[in-house]
C-alpha angles and dihedrals in degrees: 000000000000113000118243133206130170091236094057094047093048090053097044112096094197093068111071110217140176135194114232125173093348095306131097118240120191131211103261092211089053091048090051091054095041090052098031089222139122106256097179090121091060119106113234146178131207114250136171110250137173107246120180090334097313130095114241138173106240141172107262133181135184118242091252091056090050095050091049093049091050092051092050088055093058 
């Protein structure tokens, strides 16, 4: 399982992210690709995010939600 830290994710340009209500949310599809894992157990919300220059409504999760979803799959 690939280790995750907030610092690495904030620096990684391949993972789209948005700050909402003082918390970072990560595009769940990008995270699936980044981790090469099934993240279907991760809780998410829909947020507007700029993806390749266009605003889209995408599934987003916090790092805590992603980590919790990964542990539940083990």
